[in-house]
C-alpha positions as CSV (number, residue, x, y, z in Angstrom):
1,M,-21.9,-22.4,9.1
2,K,-25.9,-23.0,9.0
3,K,-24.8,-26.8,9.7
4,I,-23.1,-26.0,12.7
5,F,-25.7,-23.6,13.6
6,Y,-28.2,-26.7,13.3
7,I,-26.1,-28.8,15.2
8,A,-25.6,-26.3,18.2
9,L,-29.6,-25.9,18.2
10,L,-30.2,-29.9,18.5
11,I,-27.4,-30.3,21.2
12,Y,-29.3,-27.6,23.3
13,L,-32.7,-29.2,22.7
14,C,-31.3,-32.6,23.7
15,T,-29.2,-31.5,26.5
16,T,-32.4,-29.1,28.0
17,A,-34.6,-32.1,27.4
18,A,-31.8,-34.2,29.4
19,F,-32.0,-32.0,32.2
20,A,-35.5,-30.5,32.1
21,A,-37.3,-30.8,35.8
22,P,-40.4,-32.4,35.5
23,A,-43.9,-30.8,36.2
24,I,-44.6,-30.5,39.7
25,T,-47.5,-29.1,42.1
26,K,-45.8,-28.5,45.1
27,T,-42.5,-27.2,46.3
28,P,-40.0,-30.0,45.8
29,E,-37.7,-30.9,48.6
30,P,-34.2,-29.2,47.9
31,V,-31.9,-31.8,46.2
32,Q,-28.4,-32.2,47.9
33,L,-25.6,-32.6,45.2
34,T,-22.1,-34.0,46.0
35,N,-19.4,-31.9,44.9
36,E,-18.8,-34.5,42.2
37,E,-22.2,-34.2,40.7
38,Q,-22.0,-30.2,40.8
39,C,-18.8,-30.4,38.6
40,F,-20.4,-32.8,36.7
41,R,-23.3,-30.3,36.0
42,Y,-20.8,-27.5,35.7
43,Y,-18.9,-28.9,32.9
44,F,-22.2,-30.1,31.4
45,Y,-24.0,-26.6,30.8
46,D,-20.5,-25.2,29.9
47,A,-20.3,-27.3,27.3
48,Q,-23.9,-26.3,26.2
49,R,-22.8,-22.6,26.4
50,A,-19.9,-23.2,24.3
51,M,-21.8,-24.6,21.6
52,E,-24.3,-21.3,21.9
53,Q,-21.2,-19.4,21.5
54,E,-20.0,-21.4,18.6
55,D,-16.7,-22.4,20.4
56,Y,-16.8,-26.0,19.5
57,L,-13.3,-27.0,20.6
58,R,-14.4,-26.1,24.1
59,A,-17.4,-28.2,23.7
60,F,-15.3,-31.1,22.4
61,A,-13.0,-30.6,25.5
62,S,-16.0,-30.3,28.0
63,Y,-17.6,-33.3,26.8
64,L,-14.9,-35.6,26.6
65,F,-13.9,-34.7,30.1
66,L,-17.5,-35.4,31.3
67,A,-17.2,-39.1,29.3
68,Q,-14.0,-39.7,31.1
69,K,-16.0,-38.7,34.6
70,D,-19.3,-40.6,33.6
71,S,-19.1,-43.1,30.4
72,T,-22.7,-44.0,31.2
73,D,-24.4,-40.3,30.9
74,A,-26.3,-40.6,28.1
75,A,-26.9,-37.1,27.3
76,T,-23.1,-36.6,27.2
77,Q,-22.7,-39.6,24.5
78,Q,-25.4,-38.4,22.4
79,N,-23.8,-34.8,22.2
80,L,-20.3,-36.2,21.6
81,G,-21.8,-38.3,18.7
82,I,-23.3,-35.1,17.2
83,L,-20.3,-33.5,17.4
84,Y,-18.2,-36.2,15.6
85,Q,-20.7,-36.7,13.0
86,A,-20.4,-33.4,12.1
87,V,-16.8,-33.6,11.8
88,G,-17.3,-36.7,9.7
89,T,-15.6,-39.3,11.9
90,G,-16.5,-42.8,12.6
91,L,-16.3,-41.9,16.4
92,A,-20.0,-40.6,16.0
93,L,-21.5,-44.1,16.2
94,K,-19.6,-45.2,19.2
95,H,-21.2,-42.6,21.2
96,Y,-24.6,-42.8,19.9
97,R,-24.5,-46.3,20.6
98,K,-23.3,-45.8,24.0
99,A,-26.2,-43.0,24.3
100,Y,-28.6,-45.8,23.2
101,E,-27.5,-48.4,25.6
102,N,-27.7,-46.1,28.5
103,N,-31.0,-44.4,27.5
104,P,-32.7,-46.4,24.7
105,K,-36.3,-44.6,24.9
106,A,-34.7,-41.3,24.4
107,Y,-31.5,-41.9,22.2
108,W,-32.6,-44.8,19.6
109,E,-33.2,-42.1,16.5
110,N,-29.6,-41.0,15.5
111,Y,-28.2,-44.1,16.5
112,A,-30.6,-46.0,14.0
113,A,-29.9,-43.6,11.2
114,L,-26.4,-43.4,11.3
115,L,-26.0,-47.3,11.9
116,Y,-28.7,-47.8,8.6
117,D,-26.0,-46.6,6.4
118,K,-23.2,-49.2,7.5
119,Q,-25.6,-52.1,9.0
120,P,-29.0,-51.8,7.9
121,K,-30.2,-55.0,9.5
122,E,-28.8,-54.3,12.6
123,A,-30.4,-50.8,12.6
124,V,-34.0,-52.4,11.6
125,R,-33.0,-54.5,14.6
126,I,-32.6,-51.5,17.0
127,L,-35.8,-50.0,15.6
128,K,-38.0,-53.0,16.5
129,Q,-36.6,-53.1,19.9
130,S,-37.5,-49.5,20.2
131,L,-40.8,-50.4,19.0
132,K,-41.7,-53.0,21.6
133,R,-40.4,-50.4,24.3
134,M,-42.8,-47.6,22.5
135,P,-45.5,-49.7,20.5
136,D,-47.5,-46.5,20.0
137,N,-44.5,-44.3,18.8
138,K,-45.0,-42.8,15.7
139,D,-41.6,-41.5,15.2
140,V,-40.1,-45.2,15.2
141,L,-43.2,-46.6,13.3
142,E,-42.4,-44.0,10.4
143,A,-38.2,-44.8,10.8
144,L,-39.4,-48.7,10.4
145,V,-41.3,-47.5,7.4
146,S,-38.7,-45.8,5.6
147,A,-36.0,-49.1,6.6
148,Y,-38.3,-51.7,5.3
149,S,-39.1,-49.5,2.2
150,A,-35.5,-49.1,1.3
151,Q,-35.1,-52.7,1.2
152,A,-38.0,-53.3,-0.8
153,E,-39.8,-55.1,2.0
154,W,-43.1,-53.8,1.3
155,K,-45.1,-56.4,3.4
156,K,-43.4,-54.9,6.5
157,A,-43.4,-51.3,5.4
158,I,-47.4,-51.5,4.8
159,R,-47.9,-52.8,8.6
160,A,-45.8,-50.3,9.9
161,Q,-47.6,-47.7,8.1
162,E,-51.2,-48.9,8.8
163,R,-50.0,-49.0,12.4
164,I,-49.6,-45.1,12.0
165,C,-52.8,-44.8,10.5
166,Y,-54.5,-46.3,12.8
167,L,-52.8,-44.7,15.8
168,E,-53.7,-41.1,14.1
169,G,-56.7,-41.7,11.9
170,L,-56.4,-41.3,8.0
171,N,-55.0,-37.5,7.4
172,P,-53.3,-36.1,4.5
173,Y,-49.9,-36.8,6.2
174,N,-50.4,-40.8,6.6
175,A,-53.1,-41.7,3.7
176,M,-50.5,-40.7,1.1
177,P,-47.6,-43.0,2.1
178,L,-49.9,-45.7,2.6
179,Y,-51.3,-45.4,-0.7
180,R,-47.7,-45.4,-2.3
181,L,-46.9,-48.3,-0.3
182,Y,-49.8,-50.3,-1.9
183,V,-48.8,-49.2,-5.2
184,S,-45.3,-50.2,-4.9
185,N,-46.3,-53.7,-3.6
186,N,-48.9,-53.9,-6.7
187,Q,-52.0,-53.8,-4.7
188,P,-54.2,-51.5,-6.6
189,K,-57.3,-52.5,-5.1
190,K,-55.9,-51.8,-1.5
191,A,-54.6,-48.3,-2.7
192,L,-58.1,-47.5,-4.2
193,Q,-59.3,-48.5,-0.8
194,V,-57.1,-45.8,1.0
195,L,-58.2,-43.2,-1.2
196,N,-62.0,-44.0,-1.0
197,D,-61.8,-43.9,2.8
198,Y,-59.7,-40.5,2.8
199,L,-62.0,-38.8,0.5
200,E,-65.1,-40.1,2.4
201,E,-64.0,-37.7,5.4
202,N,-62.1,-35.1,3.0
203,P,-64.1,-35.0,-0.5
204,E,-62.4,-31.5,-1.6
205,D,-59.1,-32.7,-1.2
206,Y,-58.7,-32.6,-5.5
207,R,-55.0,-34.3,-5.3
208,Y,-56.5,-37.8,-4.0
209,Q,-59.8,-37.2,-6.2
210,S,-57.1,-37.5,-9.4
211,F,-54.9,-40.1,-7.8
212,R,-58.1,-42.4,-7.4
213,A,-58.5,-41.7,-11.0
214,D,-55.0,-42.7,-11.5
215,V,-55.4,-46.0,-9.6
216,L,-58.8,-47.0,-11.9
217,L,-56.6,-46.3,-14.7
218,S,-54.2,-49.0,-13.8
219,L,-56.8,-51.1,-13.1
220,G,-57.9,-51.1,-16.7
221,E,-61.1,-49.2,-15.7
222,R,-60.4,-46.5,-18.2
223,E,-64.1,-45.2,-18.6
224,Q,-64.3,-44.6,-15.3
225,A,-61.2,-43.2,-14.7
226,L,-61.9,-40.8,-17.6
227,R,-65.4,-39.8,-15.8
228,L,-63.6,-39.0,-12.8
229,Y,-61.2,-37.1,-14.6
230,H,-63.8,-34.9,-16.2
231,E,-65.8,-34.5,-13.2
232,E,-62.7,-33.1,-11.1
233,E,-61.9,-30.9,-13.8
234,Q,-65.2,-29.6,-14.0
235,R,-65.2,-28.9,-10.3
236,H,-61.9,-27.7,-10.1
237,P,-61.1,-26.6,-13.6
238,D,-57.4,-25.5,-12.8
239,N,-56.3,-28.5,-10.6
240,P,-53.0,-28.8,-12.3
241,Y,-52.8,-32.6,-10.7
242,V,-56.2,-33.7,-12.8
243,L,-55.0,-31.9,-15.6
244,L,-51.5,-33.8,-15.8
245,S,-53.4,-37.1,-15.3
246,L,-55.4,-36.2,-18.0
247,A,-52.2,-35.5,-20.1
248,D,-51.0,-38.9,-19.3
249,Y,-54.4,-40.3,-20.4
250,A,-54.0,-38.4,-23.7
251,V,-50.4,-39.9,-24.3
252,K,-51.7,-43.4,-23.8
253,T,-54.5,-42.9,-26.2
254,G,-52.4,-41.3,-28.9
255,D,-53.6,-37.6,-28.5
256,T,-50.1,-35.9,-28.4
257,T,-52.0,-32.7,-29.0
258,R,-54.5,-32.7,-25.9
259,C,-51.5,-33.8,-24.0
260,R,-49.6,-30.7,-24.6
261,E,-52.7,-28.6,-23.9
262,Y,-53.2,-30.5,-20.6
263,I,-49.7,-29.6,-19.6
264,I,-49.6,-26.2,-20.4
265,K,-52.6,-25.7,-18.8
266,A,-51.4,-27.4,-15.6
267,I,-48.1,-25.0,-15.7
268,R,-50.2,-22.2,-16.0
269,S,-52.5,-22.8,-13.0
270,D,-52.2,-20.6,-10.0
271,A,-52.6,-23.8,-7.6
272,W,-48.6,-24.6,-8.0
273,E,-45.3,-23.0,-6.9
274,V,-43.1,-21.9,-9.3
275,E,-41.1,-24.7,-8.5
276,Q,-43.5,-27.5,-9.4
277,K,-44.2,-25.4,-12.4
278,I,-40.6,-25.6,-14.0
279,R,-40.4,-29.3,-12.5
280,T,-43.4,-30.2,-14.9
281,L,-42.0,-28.1,-17.9
282,Q,-38.6,-29.8,-17.5
283,N,-40.1,-33.3,-17.4
284,A,-43.0,-32.7,-20.0
285,G,-40.2,-31.6,-22.4
286,Q,-40.2,-34.3,-25.2
287,W,-44.0,-33.2,-25.3
288,L,-43.6,-29.4,-25.9
289,S,-40.7,-29.7,-28.1
290,R,-42.6,-31.2,-30.9
291,Q,-44.1,-27.7,-31.3
292,D,-41.6,-24.9,-32.1
293,G,-41.0,-22.2,-29.9
294,L,-43.4,-23.7,-27.4
295,T,-41.2,-24.3,-24.2
296,E,-39.6,-20.7,-24.8
297,Q,-42.8,-19.0,-24.8
298,I,-43.7,-20.8,-21.3
299,L,-40.4,-19.9,-19.9
300,Q,-41.1,-16.1,-21.0
301,E,-44.5,-16.2,-19.2
302,L,-42.6,-17.6,-16.0
303,V,-40.1,-14.6,-16.1
304,Q,-42.8,-12.4,-16.4
305,A,-45.3,-13.9,-13.7
306,Y,-42.0,-14.5,-11.4
307,P,-39.7,-11.8,-12.3
308,L,-37.4,-12.1,-8.9
309,S,-37.2,-16.0,-9.2
310,E,-33.8,-17.5,-9.5
311,Q,-35.2,-20.8,-10.7
312,V,-36.9,-19.4,-13.6
313,Y,-33.7,-17.8,-14.9
314,E,-32.1,-21.1,-14.2
315,A,-34.6,-22.8,-16.3
316,Q,-34.2,-20.4,-19.1
317,D,-30.3,-20.9,-18.9
318,K,-30.4,-24.7,-19.0
319,Y,-33.1,-24.5,-21.9
320,Y,-31.0,-22.3,-24.0
321,F,-27.5,-24.2,-23.3
322,S,-29.1,-27.2,-24.4
323,K,-30.1,-25.6,-27.7
324,G,-26.7,-24.5,-28.2
325,D,-27.9,-20.4,-27.9
326,Y,-25.2,-19.6,-25.7
327,A,-26.2,-15.7,-26.3
328,K,-29.7,-16.3,-24.7
329,S,-28.0,-18.6,-21.8
330,K,-25.8,-15.6,-20.6
331,E,-28.7,-13.2,-21.1
332,A,-30.6,-15.5,-18.5
333,L,-27.7,-15.6,-16.1
334,R,-27.2,-11.7,-16.7
335,Q,-30.5,-11.1,-15.5
336,M,-30.0,-13.8,-12.5
337,T,-27.0,-11.8,-11.2
338,D,-28.7,-8.3,-11.6
339,I,-31.2,-9.5,-9.1
340,Y,-28.8,-11.8,-6.7
341,P,-25.0,-10.7,-7.3
342,D,-24.0,-12.4,-4.4
343,N,-24.8,-16.1,-5.2
344,P,-21.4,-17.7,-6.5
345,R,-23.1,-20.5,-7.9
346,T,-24.6,-18.5,-10.7
347,W,-21.1,-16.8,-11.2
348,G,-19.8,-20.3,-11.6
349,R,-22.3,-21.3,-14.1
350,W,-21.9,-18.4,-16.2
351,L,-18.0,-19.1,-16.0
352,Q,-19.1,-23.1,-17.4
353,V,-21.6,-21.2,-20.6
354,L,-18.4,-18.9,-21.6
355,Q,-16.2,-22.1,-21.5
356,A,-18.7,-23.6,-23.9
357,D,-19.0,-20.7,-26.1
358,T,-15.8,-20.2,-28.4
359,A,-17.0,-16.7,-29.3
360,T,-16.6,-15.8,-25.9
361,D,-13.9,-12.9,-25.7
362,N,-11.4,-12.1,-22.9
363,R,-13.5,-9.1,-21.7
364,E,-16.5,-11.2,-20.9
365,Y,-14.0,-13.6,-19.1
366,E,-12.6,-10.8,-16.9
367,Y,-16.4,-9.6,-16.1
368,V,-17.6,-13.1,-14.6
369,I,-14.3,-14.0,-12.7
370,R,-13.7,-10.5,-11.0
371,N,-17.6,-10.7,-9.9
372,G,-17.1,-14.4,-8.8
373,Y,-14.2,-13.6,-6.8
374,L,-15.9,-10.6,-5.2
375,H,-18.9,-12.9,-4.3
376,R,-16.7,-16.0,-3.8
377,G,-17.7,-16.9,0.0
378,D,-15.3,-20.1,0.6
379,D,-15.6,-21.4,-2.9
380,H,-12.0,-22.5,-3.9
381,Q,-12.5,-21.9,-7.6
382,W,-12.6,-18.3,-7.6
383,Y,-9.2,-18.0,-6.0
384,Y,-8.0,-20.2,-9.0
385,W,-9.7,-18.3,-11.6
386,M,-8.6,-14.8,-10.3
387,A,-5.0,-15.6,-9.8
388,S,-5.0,-17.1,-13.4
389,L,-6.5,-13.8,-14.7
390,L,-4.1,-11.7,-12.8
391,L,-1.4,-13.7,-14.5
392,Y,-3.2,-13.0,-18.0
393,E,-2.7,-9.4,-16.9
394,Q,1.0,-9.8,-16.0
395,E,0.5,-9.1,-12.2
396,Q,2.6,-12.0,-10.7
397,D,3.1,-11.0,-7.5
398,S,-0.9,-10.3,-7.3
399,A,-1.5,-13.9,-8.4
400,I,0.7,-15.5,-6.2
401,A,-1.0,-13.5,-3.2
402,I,-4.6,-14.8,-4.2
403,A,-3.4,-18.6,-4.9
404,E,-1.7,-18.3,-1.1
405,Q,-4.8,-17.3,0.0
406,G,-7.1,-20.0,-1.6
407,V,-4.5,-22.8,-0.5
408,K,-5.4,-22.1,3.2
409,L,-9.1,-22.8,3.0
410,T,-10.7,-25.6,4.1
411,V,-11.4,-28.6,1.8
412,T,-15.0,-29.8,2.3
413,N,-15.5,-31.6,-1.0
414,A,-14.1,-33.1,-4.3
415,D,-14.5,-29.7,-6.1
416,D,-12.4,-27.9,-3.4
417,T,-9.7,-30.6,-3.6
418,R,-9.5,-30.1,-7.6
419,Y,-8.8,-26.6,-7.4
420,R,-6.8,-26.6,-4.2
421,F,-4.4,-29.1,-6.8
422,L,-4.8,-26.6,-9.3
423,L,-3.6,-23.7,-7.0
424,L,-0.7,-25.7,-5.7
425,S,0.5,-26.4,-9.1
426,M,0.1,-22.9,-10.1
427,L,2.1,-21.7,-6.9
428,G,4.9,-24.5,-8.0
429,D,5.0,-22.5,-11.1
430,L,5.3,-19.4,-9.9
431,Y,7.6,-19.7,-7.3
432,L,10.1,-21.4,-10.0
433,V,9.9,-18.3,-12.1
434,R,10.6,-16.1,-8.9
435,G,13.8,-18.4,-8.3
436,D,12.3,-19.7,-4.8
437,L,13.0,-23.4,-5.1
438,P,12.5,-24.5,-1.8
439,S,8.9,-23.0,-1.9
440,A,8.1,-24.5,-5.6
441,Y,9.3,-28.2,-4.3
442,N,6.9,-27.8,-1.2
443,A,4.0,-26.9,-3.4
444,Y,4.7,-29.3,-6.1
445,E,4.9,-31.7,-3.1
446,E,1.7,-31.1,-1.6
447,A,-0.1,-30.9,-4.8
448,L,1.4,-34.5,-5.7
449,Q,-0.2,-35.7,-2.2
450,L,-3.6,-34.5,-3.9
451,S,-3.2,-35.9,-7.3
452,P,-0.2,-38.5,-7.5
453,D,-0.5,-39.7,-11.0
454,N,-0.9,-36.1,-12.4
455,V,1.3,-36.3,-15.6
456,Y,1.7,-32.5,-15.8
457,L,3.0,-32.1,-12.4
458,L,4.5,-35.3,-12.6
459,N,6.8,-33.6,-15.7
460,N,7.1,-30.1,-14.3
461,Y,8.5,-31.2,-11.0
462,A,10.9,-33.9,-12.5
463,Y,12.4,-31.4,-15.1
464,T,12.7,-29.0,-12.3
465,L,14.6,-31.3,-10.1
466,A,16.6,-32.1,-12.9
467,V,17.7,-28.9,-14.4
468,N,18.3,-27.6,-10.9
469,G,20.8,-30.3,-9.5
470,G,17.8,-31.9,-7.7
471,D,17.2,-35.5,-6.8
472,L,17.8,-37.3,-10.3
473,R,16.5,-40.8,-8.9
474,K,13.5,-39.0,-8.0
475,A,12.8,-37.0,-11.2
476,E,13.5,-40.4,-13.2
477,R,10.5,-42.1,-11.2
478,M,8.2,-39.1,-11.6
479,S,9.0,-38.9,-15.2
480,R,9.1,-42.4,-16.2
481,K,5.2,-42.5,-15.0
482,T,4.4,-39.9,-17.4
483,I,6.0,-41.9,-20.4
484,E,4.0,-45.0,-19.3
485,K,0.9,-43.1,-19.4
486,E,1.5,-40.7,-22.3
487,P,4.2,-42.8,-24.7
488,T,3.8,-40.6,-27.8
489,N,4.0,-37.3,-25.7
490,A,7.2,-35.6,-27.1
491,T,7.9,-33.1,-24.3
492,Y,7.6,-36.2,-21.5
493,L,9.6,-38.1,-23.7
494,D,12.0,-35.1,-23.8
495,T,12.2,-34.5,-20.1
496,Y,12.8,-38.4,-19.6
497,A,15.9,-38.4,-22.1
498,W,17.4,-35.4,-20.6
499,I,17.3,-36.9,-16.9
500,L,18.7,-40.0,-18.2
501,H,21.4,-37.9,-20.1
502,L,22.2,-36.1,-16.9
503,Q,22.6,-39.5,-15.2
504,G,25.1,-40.5,-17.5
505,Q,22.9,-43.1,-19.4
506,D,23.6,-41.6,-23.2
507,F,22.6,-44.8,-25.1
508,L,19.1,-44.9,-23.6
509,A,18.9,-41.3,-23.8
510,E,19.3,-41.3,-27.2
511,F,16.6,-43.9,-28.0
512,Y,14.1,-41.6,-26.0
513,I,15.1,-38.5,-27.7
514,K,14.8,-39.7,-31.0
515,R,11.4,-41.1,-30.1
516,A,10.6,-37.5,-29.1
517,M,11.5,-35.9,-32.0
518,E,9.5,-38.3,-34.3
519,N,6.3,-37.6,-32.1
520,M,6.7,-33.9,-32.9
521,G,5.4,-34.8,-36.4
522,N,5.0,-31.9,-38.5
523,E,4.8,-29.3,-35.9
524,A,7.4,-26.8,-35.5
525,K,10.4,-28.1,-33.3
526,D,10.7,-27.2,-29.5
527,P,14.1,-25.3,-29.4
528,V,14.8,-26.7,-26.1
529,L,14.0,-30.4,-27.3
530,Q,16.2,-29.5,-30.3
531,V,19.4,-28.6,-28.3
532,H,18.8,-31.5,-26.1
533,Y,18.8,-33.9,-29.0
534,D,22.1,-32.3,-30.6
535,I,23.7,-32.6,-27.1
536,I,22.9,-36.5,-26.4
537,L,23.8,-37.1,-29.9
538,Q,27.2,-35.6,-29.8
539,K,27.9,-37.8,-26.5
540,Q,27.5,-40.7,-28.7
């Protein structure tokens, strides 16, 4: 919904800009519009209203009507492109291109951005054309910097970034990209010059002071770099960037003890937000882990300092999980869900920990699944787990109802697809138990469309067809797939043998049922398999 709202806002801004009246100092002459022009404007604003009301089907219909009326209207084509991009179709690029062709100064950005994924060279050509039309346009220059950088064309990227700096003067927003481009192009001296020029005007920007020392260190000027680090440390003793640079210097000189001290001091600095502290803690794990209990101690300090931060508890959970301490991992997740119970992602993470912990009891599973389902949103997995829990509790009708709700949800990603498949497979089995063969077959067919090579489903469906007077040829094809993939699976061999028997191919059936018995090993014999074995051998 947030994405759609953003799209609606973007369309609103685009359309408003397209039809905004220029500033004037006197009353203009009234504009006489033809009936066709009035009609066009009516539908355009109707489409805009539809977007504001989140009636996207009506917006689509209105913009498509307008495009038929006037395919050269750039604003209409742009908004169609935005709508098509939101639903993930390839038509977006076509409409962005039409918008660009009819108004290249206003509508180059979306076209170039989407085109870059498929035709990067063509996208760069569009950006260069836009720059010729608007040589001082910072947005075009920044897009060129990104495009050239992605292709490792550092010299071209540098020229574009230098142009931005020339137009704006060095500032915190353009000096850093230029510095990094010089570093990427292995031009440390020019990188140093950018920092020096910037610091001449902004001497108190401690981030750049530490970067200057970093460059000197890369140039082999260790003493000068160290002097700058210590000078900056004296001026700003809690500057975390300088402290991390000093930690890096300590590593290069083999002083791991000092390295740890600098890292800890940086994390404890008040100059950083909690996200940066956690990121540093995770990146520096190899150095902190050499001292027992140090990482755990710092995490506890962060919990005390930021008791309402989800990120801190998440970091705790990951740390304890990596150590195999599932009890503490679950405790961190419990604290997080106490504060933010409506985050389905946290409940999902808790479920992963439970699955990894062999000591988990069923009551804890029930607690997490019921809460995950309660705060599920549109997350497909919770319908599957809730239905599974109800089955465990022998509430079959309720399980079917939950699973049926789950398969009606819109699939938006690979995880949704996986759980939709599991729900459909479950429904097929449940309908079968209920004796509703048509519904079972429909559920199996839908599940096969999502995962046509899933051997568990193929075996279930094939056996169901076979024992219920279904299409034996279809059953044989599906069952053959299972034994090709798992030729020693006794259950799948039994299914295939029984289907062959039902087709009157008892010679082949005997071969496969014997293989099924052989592959049972020392396990207790499946009574159904034993019955099939006796019947097939009697036929011979």
